[in-house]
C-alpha positions in Angstrom: -4.2 14.2 11.4 -7.6 14.2 9.5 -7.9 12.3 6.2 -7.3 14.2 3.0 -10.6 15.4 1.6 -11.5 13.2 -1.6 -12.4 15.5 -4.3 -14.2 12.8 -6.6 -16.4 12.3 -3.5 -17.7 15.4 -3.8 -20.4 17.1 -6.1 -18.9 19.4 -8.7 -20.3 22.4 -6.1 -18.9 21.3 -2.9 -15.6 20.5 -5.1 -15.7 24.1 -6.5 -16.9 25.5 -2.9 -13.5 23.6 -0.7 -11.0 24.2 -3.3 -12.2 28.2 -3.4 -11.8 28.4 -0.2 -8.3 26.6 -0.3 -7.3 29.0 -2.8 -8.4 31.9 -1.2 -7.0 31.2 2.1 -3.7 31.4 0.2 -4.3 34.5 -1.4 -4.4 32.8 -5.0 -7.0 34.2 -8.0 -10.5 32.3 -8.2 -9.6 30.9 -11.4 -7.2 28.4 -9.8 -10.2 26.5 -8.2 -11.5 26.3 -11.8 -8.4 24.7 -13.1 -8.6 22.1 -10.7 -12.5 21.3 -10.9 -11.5 20.7 -14.5 -9.1 18.3 -13.8 -11.1 16.2 -11.4 -13.5 14.6 -14.1 -13.2 16.6 -17.6 -9.6 16.5 -18.2 -8.8 13.8 -15.4 -5.3 13.6 -13.9 -3.8 10.7 -12.1 -2.3 12.8 -9.2 -2.1 16.5 -8.6 1.5 16.5 -9.8 0.0 16.6 -13.2 -1.8 19.5 -12.9 0.9 21.3 -14.5 -0.9 24.7 -14.8 -0.4 24.9 -11.3 2.7 26.2 -9.7 4.7 23.4 -8.3 4.3 24.5 -4.8 0.3 24.6 -4.9 0.3 21.0 -6.5 2.1 20.0 -3.3 -0.4 21.8 -1.3 -3.1 20.4 -2.9 -2.0 16.9 -2.3 -1.6 17.7 1.7 -4.9 18.4 1.9 -6.9 16.7 -0.6 -6.7 13.2 -2.4 -7.6 11.8 -5.9 -7.9 8.3 -5.5 -8.0 6.0 -8.5 -9.5 2.6 -9.3 -6.5 0.0 -9.4 -6.3 -1.6 -12.9 -5.9 -5.5 -12.1 -6.7 -7.0 -15.2 -7.7 -5.6 -19.0 -8.7 -8.4 -21.5 -9.0 -7.7 -25.2 -11.1 -9.5 -27.2 -10.7 -10.3 -31.0 -14.0 -8.2 -31.5 -12.1 -5.0 -29.7 -14.3 -5.7 -26.6 -12.3 -4.8 -23.5 -13.2 -6.1 -20.1 -11.3 -4.2 -17.1 -10.8 -5.7 -13.4 -10.9 -2.8 -11.3 -9.5 -3.3 -7.4 -11.3 -1.1 -4.9 -9.5 0.3 -1.8 -11.0 -2.2 0.6 -10.2 -4.9 -1.9 -13.3 -5.6 -3.5 -13.3 -5.8 -7.1 -15.8 -4.6 -9.9 -15.7 -5.2 -13.5 -16.3 -2.7 -16.8 -16.7 -3.6 -20.2 -15.9 -1.3 -23.1 -18.1 -2.4 -26.3 -17.3 -0.7 -29.7 -19.8 -0.6 -32.5 -18.9 1.6 -35.4 -18.5 5.2 -34.1 -19.6 4.4 -30.6 -18.0 2.7 -27.6 -20.5 1.6 -25.0 -18.9 1.3 -21.6 -21.2 -1.1 -19.2 -20.4 -0.2 -15.8 -20.9 -1.5 -12.3 -23.1 0.1 -9.4 -22.4 -2.4 -6.6 -19.6 -5.2 -5.8 -21.4 -8.3 -6.6 -25.3 -8.5 -6.2 -28.2 -9.7 -3.6 -30.6 -10.3 -6.5 -29.8 -14.2 -7.1 -30.9 -14.0 -10.7 -30.4 -17.6 -12.0 -28.6 -17.4 -14.8 -26.2 -14.6 -13.8 -22.6 -14.9 -12.4 -22.7 -11.8 -10.4 -25.7 -13.2 -8.3 -23.9 -15.9 -7.6 -21.2 -14.0 -5.9 -24.1 -12.5 -3.6 -24.0 -8.7 -2.3 -20.5 -7.2 -0.6 -21.4 -3.6 -0.7 -23.0 -0.9 -2.9 -20.2 1.7 -4.8 -19.8 5.1 -4.0 -20.9 7.7 -6.2 -17.4 8.2 -7.1 -16.4 4.6 -7.9 -19.4 4.6 -10.4 -18.3 7.4 -12.2 -14.7 6.8 -12.1 -15.2 3.8 -14.1 -15.6 6.1 -17.0 -12.9 8.5 -15.8 -10.2 6.1 -15.9 -11.0 5.3 -19.4 -9.8 8.5 -20.1 -6.3 7.8 -18.1 -5.2 4.2 -19.4 -2.8 3.4 -21.6 -4.5 3.5 -25.2 -7.5 5.5 -23.8 -11.2 4.6 -24.5 -13.2 6.9 -25.9 -16.6 6.4 -24.3 -19.9 7.8 -26.1 -22.6 5.9 -24.2 -22.7 4.2 -20.9 -25.2 1.6 -19.5 -25.8 0.2 -16.2 -25.8 -3.1 -16.7 -22.3 -4.6 -15.0 -22.1 -5.7 -11.5 -25.2 -5.0 -9.2 -29.0 -3.8 -9.6 -28.2 0.2 -9.4 -31.8 0.9 -8.4 -30.9 -0.6 -5.0 -28.1 1.6 -4.8 -30.2 4.9 -5.9 -28.5 7.5 -3.7 -25.1 6.8 -5.4 -26.5 6.3 -8.7 -28.3 9.4 -8.8 -25.4 11.6 -8.0 -23.2 9.4 -10.2 -25.4 10.2 -13.3 -25.0 13.9 -12.7 -21.2 13.3 -12.8 -21.7 11.1 -16.0 -23.8 13.8 -17.8 -22.8 17.5 -16.8 -20.5 19.1 -19.0 -18.3 20.3 -16.7 -17.6 16.6 -15.6 -17.8 13.9 -18.0 -20.1 15.2 -20.6 -21.9 12.3 -21.9 -25.5 12.9 -23.3 -28.4 11.7 -21.1 -29.9 10.0 -24.1 -26.7 8.2 -24.4 -27.0 6.8 -20.9 -29.3 3.9 -20.0 -30.2 2.5 -16.4 -31.0 -1.1 -16.2 -33.1 -2.8 -13.5 -34.8 -5.6 -12.4 -37.8 -3.5 -11.8 -37.3 -2.0 -8.4 -40.2 0.4 -8.4 -39.1 3.1 -6.1 -36.0 3.3 -8.0 -37.9 3.9 -11.3 -40.1 7.0 -9.9 -37.0 8.3 -8.6 -35.3 8.2 -12.3 -38.5 9.3 -13.7 -38.5 12.3 -11.7 -34.9 13.4 -12.9 -35.5 16.0 -15.9 -32.7 14.7 -18.0 -33.7 12.5 -20.7 -32.0 9.2 -19.2 -33.0 6.1 -20.7 -34.4 3.0 -18.8 -33.9 -0.7 -19.4 -36.4 -3.5 -17.6 -34.6 -7.1 -17.0 -37.8 -9.0 -18.0 -36.2 -12.3 -19.1 -39.9 -14.1 -18.9 -43.3 -13.1 -20.1 -45.2 -14.6 -17.2 -44.8 -14.2 -13.3 -44.6 -17.9 -12.6 -41.6 -18.3 -14.8 -39.8 -14.9 -13.8 -40.3 -16.2 -10.2 -38.3 -19.5 -11.1 -35.6 -17.2 -12.5 -35.8 -14.1 -10.7 -36.4 -14.0 -7.1 -37.2 -10.1 -7.1 -40.6 -10.9 -9.0 -42.0 -11.9 -5.8 -41.7 -8.6 -4.7 -42.2 -6.7 -7.8 -44.3 -9.0 -10.1 -44.5 -8.1 -13.9 -48.0 -6.2 -13.7 -46.4 -3.9 -11.2 -43.3 -3.5 -13.3 -44.9 -2.9 -16.6 -46.8 -0.2 -15.0 -43.9 1.9 -13.9 -42.8 1.3 -17.5 -46.2 2.9 -19.0 -45.9 5.7 -16.7 -42.1 6.3 -17.3 -42.5 9.5 -20.0 -39.4 7.8 -22.4 -38.2 5.0 -24.3 -38.2 1.5 -22.6 -36.2 -1.2 -23.6 -36.9 -4.9 -22.5 -34.1 -6.8 -21.9 -34.5 -11.0 -22.5 -31.7 -13.0 -21.9 -32.2 -16.4 -24.2 -32.3 -19.2 -22.1 -32.5 -22.7 -24.2 -35.5 -24.8 -23.9 -37.0 -22.2 -20.5 -38.1 -18.7 -22.5 -37.5 -19.3 -26.0 -40.5 -20.7 -27.6 -43.1 -19.1 -29.9 -45.4 -18.8 -27.2 -43.1 -16.8 -24.9 -42.3 -14.5 -27.9 -46.0 -14.0 -28.6 -46.3 -13.0 -24.8 -43.5 -10.8 -24.8 -44.3 -8.9 -27.4 -47.8 -8.5 -25.9 -46.2 -7.0 -23.0 -43.7 -4.8 -24.8 -47.1 -3.5 -27.0 -48.9 -2.5 -23.5 -45.9 -0.1 -22.7 -44.6 0.5 -26.2 -41.1 -0.9 -25.3 -38.5 -1.6 -27.8 -37.3 -5.8 -27.1 -33.5 -6.5 -26.8 -32.9 -10.3 -27.2 -29.6 -11.2 -25.4 -27.8 -14.1 -26.1 -26.6 -16.3 -23.1 -23.0 -16.0 -22.0 -22.7 -19.8 -20.8 -19.3 -19.3 -19.0 -21.6 -17.5 -15.7 -24.8 -20.4 -15.9 -23.5 -23.4 -16.2 -27.0 -25.0 -15.6 -28.3 -23.3 -18.7 -27.6 -23.5 -22.1 -27.7 -20.9 -25.0 -30.4 -20.7 -27.4 -28.9 -21.6 -31.0 -28.7 -18.6 -33.4 -31.5 -19.6 -35.4 -34.1 -20.2 -33.2 -33.0 -16.5 -31.6 -33.5 -15.5 -35.2 -36.8 -17.2 -35.2 -38.0 -15.9 -31.9 -37.0 -12.4 -33.2 -39.3 -13.0 -36.3 -42.1 -13.7 -34.1 -42.0 -10.6 -32.0 -41.2 -8.3 -35.1 -44.3 -9.9 -37.1 -46.5 -8.6 -34.2 -45.1 -5.1 -34.9 -43.0 -4.9 -31.7 -39.7 -3.5 -32.6 -37.0 -6.1 -31.8 -33.2 -6.4 -32.2 -30.6 -9.2 -31.3 -27.7 -7.9 -29.2 -24.4 -9.1 -30.9 -22.5 -11.5 -28.8 -19.6 -10.0 -27.7 -16.3 -11.2 -25.7 -17.0 -14.9 -26.0 -12.9 -15.4 -26.0 -12.7 -13.6 -22.9 -14.4 -14.1 -19.4 -17.2 -12.5 -20.8 -20.1 -13.4 -18.4 -20.5 -10.5 -16.0 -19.0 -11.3 -12.4 -16.8 -13.9 -13.8 -13.6 -12.4 -14.3 -13.8 -10.8 -11.0 -14.6 -14.4 -9.2 -11.8 -15.9 -11.5 -9.2 -13.4 -10.4 -10.1 -12.2 -6.7 -12.5 -14.8 -5.4 -16.1 -14.8 -4.4 -15.6 -13.5 -0.9 -18.2 -14.1 2.0 -21.3 -12.4 0.7 -23.0 -10.3 3.1 -27.2 -9.5 3.9 -28.2 -6.5 1.7 -29.5 -5.0 5.3 -25.8 -4.9 6.7 -24.7 -2.1 4.3 -26.5 1.0 5.6 -27.5 2.2 2.1 -28.9 -0.4 0.1 -32.7 -0.9 -0.6 -33.5 -4.2 0.8 -35.4 -6.2 -1.6 
């Protein structure tokens, strides 16, 4: 017996097509398909039984032909600052993290694109976990979908691909997920409220730039020179700073530089001046990020007063700069930390063992 078709794993047009065919076979009107499509993402349901606008017999028939899989919620942590961290288990036992960060009238959801990561950045807990596998497009978008269905739902206004994994090493799935996140008939989040963060995977930046929507790009810089960046981020060997900056200049939208502050490593006044020079070259906004020490025990966080001093040096050159609020410090805050604590590391896989990953 064939497996039921996962409706969430289809594009909106393909889901609409197979549902129209399903209802036509049963002599049902076309609007039945539209009712179900709306319940996939826009007003999601936990099961077909919850589509109460359909007759009970049709709900049973749908359940026999199609699937609506869930991400299994393993743990939900709430911080004193109202940040929430979610650990989801996937069907194969892999785990991913999603973080909801409230700020005034906005809630930004930090989502994962891979289970683990192949890049091994020195200060990242996810990198220590190693690469497990890519997420499917539906697993990426379902992190937002689940926020609408959890008890005490989370009203997501912004999405950032800054969770586990390197999004542009899973471009085919991220590309499809961006459509689900943005489409009004799906999750309906405005393109300018969706940011893709990357260490600088150039083919992916080019692909993202070709999309007509105004999705935002954030570049994980973390060091203002090739020599230091190679020590912190092995990817710099393949994609050196000059090439990453060239891609940023060619990206015809606002670019943000992400810069984790590492005490005694990348936080001097000379580092600030060099970072400002790079940012000026591509009109980038600089976002300084306090280190969550739970995921990088050999590094220490730059003290807040020194981060403020660093920011003043950058701002003094005419570059816009902000210091990200340190959130969720009373929970397993470092990306990947909760997954390792609850589900273990698992044996890492080489990137080329997964057919859809672009090998670094």
